[in-house]
N, C-alpha and C positions, 0 to 999 in steps of 0.2 A: 290382445295384451294389454294389461294394465298398467298405467304411470297412476304415482300419487305426487301428492301434492307439490313435493320438494322435488320431482324430477326435473329435467334443466330441459331446454327446445330441442329439437334435431340437431343435428351438428349442420345440413346443409338447408339450403332455403332460406328467406329473408321474410316473404310476405307470407301469409296463411290467410286463409277464408277460414270461419268457425266449422264448415263442415270438413275441412281439408286437415283439421286438428284432431278432429272428432276422429275422422279414419284413420290417422295416425296412432289412436288410440289413447287419444289425451281427452276426459271427463271437461263436461263443464265446472265442475269443481277445481280441477287442477289449472285450466285456462284461469278460472279467477283468481286462485294464485297466483299463477305467473305473472298476473296482472298485478296484484298485490304486493310483490315482492321487486316489483322493477324492472323481472326478466323481459315483460314482453310489453308491449306497448299499443292500445286500441287505437288506431288513426281514423276508422268510421263505423257505423254498426254494422258488424260481422268480419271484418278487418284487420289484421293485427300485422304488428312489425317487429322484428326483433330489436330489443332496446337497446343494446350495445349500437348498432349502426343506426338508428334513430338519433342516438343521442352525441354523436360523433360527425352528425351530419348539419351545415350552417342551415341559416332560414332561408337562404334561397334554393337549395337543396330539398329541405325539406318539404316548399311548396309545391315542387314538381312533384315528390314523394307520396304528397295528399291526393293527385291525380291519377298515378300509376294505379295508389290503393283503390281508388276508385274505380279503375279499368278490372284492377283484380276481382275485385267485390259483383263486379257483374259482367265480370266473362267477355268484358269488351275487346275484340280483337281488329284486324283491318279490314272486315266482314261485318264488325257493328252496327246497328240500325241511326245509329247517331256519330254527330261527328262533334271533336273536342275545339272549342270556339274562344275569340274574344278573349278574358286577359289568361284564363286556361291554355288555347292555342298557342298565346306568348310564350306563356312558362315552357310547354314544350319545343317553343325553338330559338329559348334561349336569347328573348328581348330584354330591352333592361326595363323594368319596372321598378316602380318609385313610391312605396306609402299607400300599395293595392292588398285589397282585403284576399283571404284562400279561396272565397265563391269558385265552386268548380261551375264554369260554362259549357253547354253543349247544345249542337244546334240539330234541331228535325228538318223533315220536311214539314210534318204537321205535329201539333199541337198534342203531347200523346193524352188518353183520355183513363185506360188502366193502367199504363206502368208507371209505378212508383215514381219517384223522384226523392234521395233525401233533400232534407232541409238547407243543406250547404250546395244543393245545385240548383241552377238556374239554365228554364231551359228555352230558347229562343228559334223563333220560326221563319224568321227574313227567306225568301226563297233565295235558291243556290245553284249555281248550275256547277258542270264537272270540274270545270278550270279553277272553282274556287276551293274546291279541296284536296288533299293532298294524305301521303303518309308520313307520319315523322317516328322513326325508335317503333315501329308496330300498332301506332293507333292514329285511327282516323283523324283528322286534323282541316281547319281550315287553312286556305294557300295563305303566303307571307301578305298577298296586297291584300285579301279580306281580313285578316287578321288584323291589319293597321288599320282597314277604314274602320273596321268593326270595335276597335279598343278607342280607336280617335273621338268615335261618336258614343261611346261609353263614360269614359274617363273625362275626370277636370283638364282643361288645357293644359297646365306646366306637365301632368302623366302624359299625356296624349304626347304633348309635342316629344317630351323624351324617348318615347317608344318609338314615334315616327322616323326621329333623327336615326336611330338605330337601326331600323326597318330598310331605310334607304342607304344608310351603310353597308348594309348586308345584302342590298341588290333587289329591294323591292323598287317595281317599275312606277317613275312618277306619271308616265303618262295612264298608267291602267289606272292609279289612284286618281286622278285628275275624274278621271273618265267615272267613276263611281260616284267622285262627289258632283259631277253634273246629274249622274240619273238617279240620285236619293233626294232632290229636291224638295223641302216639305216634311222629311224625315225628322224625329227629336236626334239634335246632336251634330246637325250636319254645318249649322254655324261652326262650331266647333275644330270638325273636320277640314272644314273649310281654313280659316282661320288658320290650323296648324299646317295644313298644306302650304301656306303662305309664307309660312315662318323658318320652317323645316329646314336644317342642314344637315347633310351626312358628315361632315367634315366632324362633327363632337364625336368626341372616344368615349364619354362616358356621363352618365346621368349630370352631374355636377358642372361639368362645363355645356351641358345643355342648360340646367337652371341658370351660369352667370351667364351666359348669350342674352337669354330671355333677362334677367337683371336689368343688363346695360342697357337693355333697346326701352323698358317701364322707367330706368331713371332719366332717358333722353341725353344718354351720352353718346359722344360719338362711336359708332363703332368700330372696334377693330380687326384685321386680320386673323384669324381664326387658322393655326398649324403652320403658320408662319416658319420657314427654316433657316437660319444664319447661320453663320463662322463665326470661326475665332480659332485662337490658336489652338484652342484644346479639339476642334474638330467642329462635326457638322450637328446643331440643336434646332431641334423641332421647339417652338414656343406653342403654349395653348392657346395665345391672342396676343398680339401684339400691334400699336402703335408706331409704326416706322418711322414715321417722322420726326415723333418726340422720344425713341430708344426706350419705351415701355411694354415691359412684358409682365402680363398676369399667366401666375399657374397658378391651375386649382391643384390643391395636397389632399382632398380627399378621397382618392381613391382607397385608399387604407380600410377607410371606413365603409365603403362601397361594396367593394367586391370582395371573393370568398378568398383571398391570397393577397400578401403584399410582396412592395419591391424589398429584393435581397441588398442587403448590407453595401454590397456591390455596385447594382444599379443605384442608389442612393447615392454612393461616390461620387458615380461618375456623373450624375444627374447634376451635384454641387460643385465640382471640376469645370464643368460647363459653365456652370452659371458665373460662378468667378472670375472665367475669363471674357465673359461676355459682357460683366459688370466694368471692367479693367477699360472697356470700351465704349463705355460710358452709359451702355443700359442698366435702367432699374428696373425691381424686381418687385411687383405687385404680389404677392401669394395671398391663395383664397381657401379656409376650409369652409365644412359642410356648415359650420355654426353661424359664419359671415355672411351667407347667402340668406339670413336671417335679418340681420341688423342693416335693413337699407340704410338709412342714413351717414351710416357708421362706414360702410363698405363704398357711398359713393364720395365720401369726404376724402379716404384716403386715397379712392384713386383718380380724382381730381386733383389732388393734392401732387401727387404725381406726374400726371399730364402737365401740370405747369411747372414743374424741374423743381418743387420742393420738396425738403423729406420729410417724413412724418418717423411717430414715433415707431 
């Protein structure tokens, strides 16, 4: 069968290797035309995705899609010769990542000699045991604990803390992580890993909450109680952070920006209703957005004024 450049993509499937399209009867010229017309998107050398799907995906999903494209392009399955590791494993496990690039990380027993990895792929060879690996969505990847340790030794402190908070929330074994930190003495990144383990808290529900907690600590403000539950006439309300004695609550409002979904109007209404009820009982609220976390002195001024019982603009 012969396709000309104006033909559309096959009605089924979304991800193809070059040879798959050629086998379907698409010539190299037709593939180029589909790319030029915006019908097809090249994700990496020799691997393409349907543009309508790619354009509809959020940045978070796109980052995972690049890993699946790599797997599809290399025909990787659960019996492959390498495992996805570090931030690639974190993405496959849906761990929170913040300000992290899309480099694909793979783990192998030995560094490949003849096997070619693309420029967007980084190969690691630190030894691993059977319990360090698992299968996620058909792809071989590192375990939750090994992924956490690898990322904590690769990433800067705040990025590593965000991921470790979430990993612990998802059930990562703290004892296993501490044992890894002990066994990896002298390795590059081990100081960051140990510092992260000392500060990590599974009660953080988002990257913004982790960064807020870390900022409060760095500003030497007395730590609040995270995820404090309080009651009012409107029912139960769980506060992101609270100073119970002063009746000051700090709420992080950056979820809309970070996550791939937004709270519904009904959820926002109920949240504001509960907040109003708590204000009637003497609580003061400090609301923090992403941008506030990078204006530290202003953040400190607002919070200290609230803790001192003074109103602020």
